[in-house]
N, C-alpha and C positions, 0 to 999 in steps of 0.2 A: 730636704735633708733626707740624708741617708744614712739613717741610724742602724737598720738591718745589717744593711752593706758594709759598713765601717765594724759594727761587732763581730760580722763572720769572717772581713777579710783580716782583721786582728786573729783570730782562730785559727785561721791557715797561717799564718805568719808563725804564730807559737807553736803549732804541728812543724813546720818546717825549720824552725829552730832544734827541737827536741829530735829529730829524726837527723839533722845534720852530726849529733851528738854521735849518733849511732853508728855513722859510717867513719865517723875520726877513731873513734875505739875499735872498729872493725881493721881499718887500715892499718892501727898500732899492734892486730892482733891482740888484744885486750880483750877476751872472750867472757870475762865474768861483766865487765862494764857495759861490755857491747848489750849481754843480755839485760842488764837492768836498764839502759838506756832504751834498750827497745819494747821492754815489760812499761816504762814511765811513757813512751809513745804512742803505745798501741792504748794505753788508758787512756790517753789528751783525745790522740785519733776514734777511738770508739764515743768519747764523751760529742765530740762533734760533729760524727754522723749523727747520732742519737741525736742532738740539737735540731738538728736539720730533719728528720725521720719524725720526731713524736710532737716536735714543734711547729718546726717553721711548713715543714710541707702539707701538713693535713689543715692548717689555716690556710694556707695559700690555695690549695685543691676547693677546699672551703668557697673562697673570695672567688675564685673563677668560676666556678660552678660546676668542676667537674674532676675524676681522679683522672684522668690520662692525658695531661697534660705535660708539662717537661719533668715534672718529679718523676714520672714514671721512668724515663731516661736514666735521671739521676739516682734512683733506688735499686736499678738495674747495675749501675757502675760501682753504687756502694757494696754491691755484692761482689762482684770480679774483683774490685779492690781487697777485699776480706780474707777471700780465696788466695791472692796472690801473698796478703801479710801472713797468713799460717805458712805457705811453703817458706816466706823469709825467715820465719820466727824457728820453723823445723831446721833452718839452712845454720841459724847461731847453734841452736842445740846440738847441730852434728859437726859444727867447725867447718864448714864447706861455704867458704868463702867465695868461691866462684858459683855457685847455685844461690848466694845469698844475692851476688851481686846481679846476676842474670835476672833476676825477678826484680831486683830494682830499677836495674835499668828498664823494665815494662812496666813497672808501677809509674816510674818517673812519667812516662810518655802519656801514661793514663790518666794521670794526677792533673797535668797540664794542660790537656785538654778538659777534663773534667772541670777544674779551676777556672778555664778562662770561660765557660758555660756558666757558671754561677757567678763570677765575679762582674763578668761582663754583659750579663742578661738576667739570670736568675733573682740574684738579688735586689739590681736596680728593682725589677718587677715587683719583688715582694714591697720593696722602700714604698712605690708608687701603690701598690692596691692597698696593703696591711698600716697605710698612713697613720689612721686613727688610734692605731692598737697598736704602734713598734713598739712601744713602752712596755705593753703587756707582752710581747712575743719576747722582748730580750730579757723579762724578767723570769719567762718560763724558761729560757735558755740558761740564765744565771742559776735559776735553781737547781739544774743539772749539774752543776759546777760542783756544788755545796753538798752533793748528793752521795758521793764519792769518800774515800776514804782519805786519811789526813792530807792536808793540800792538794786535796781534788784527785789523788791518785789511786784509782782502784783498778787492779789489775784483771782484766776481762777474761777470765780463763774459760767462761762457758763458750765466747766466741773462739776463742783461739786456741784452748788448751795450755797447758805447762812445759817449761823448758825441761826438757830431763835433766836428771841428777847428774849422770857422768856421762857429758857429753863424749861423742867419740871422736875417732881424729879424722885429720883433714884426707879428703880423696884424693887432692893433688896439691903438690907441696907449690905449686907457681900462684901466685894473688890473682886476680883477676885483673885484667888489664888497669882499669880505673884505680885499683888499689898500689897496681906496679909505677904507675904512671907519677902517684902522690909522692913515693918512696918510701914506701912501706915495706918493712922487712920481710925477708921469704921464711919459708919454713925450714 
């Protein structure tokens, strides 16, 4: 049975869907909608990282008898992702589509490798090692879902800061190649 893997895989897909909305809004140059969609994505993504860092990783480390295993690498990658997401948030605030998509391209590469490690190795290992407590692990993760604001969306301001009230102008009138190929209007 793959209870933990299934639960967290579903969480990955939910984050992916929220992020897709961000890119769609940016391609349409709907900066207000993109800012809100990004805030929603960040809240869900941060909650996902919390589930791993506060619930799964400590239990897995304890079960494996060390804190120097695969979770160390995952935590380091989480820190990298948070830094990239902060830059992406700033790019939305500055209405800088090129900077956003430059960071998004890097994040996409890191996430692809990160998710392969989690979904291919870490989560199955957790299901095996924590099989007797899988229901408790999932219940603890669900508690984090309910700890947020209405609908579970709490802005992770402490982690990423706030969007500026008055966004600045675009630095470049040409959209990122990804936006241009999707038929986005130019500024």
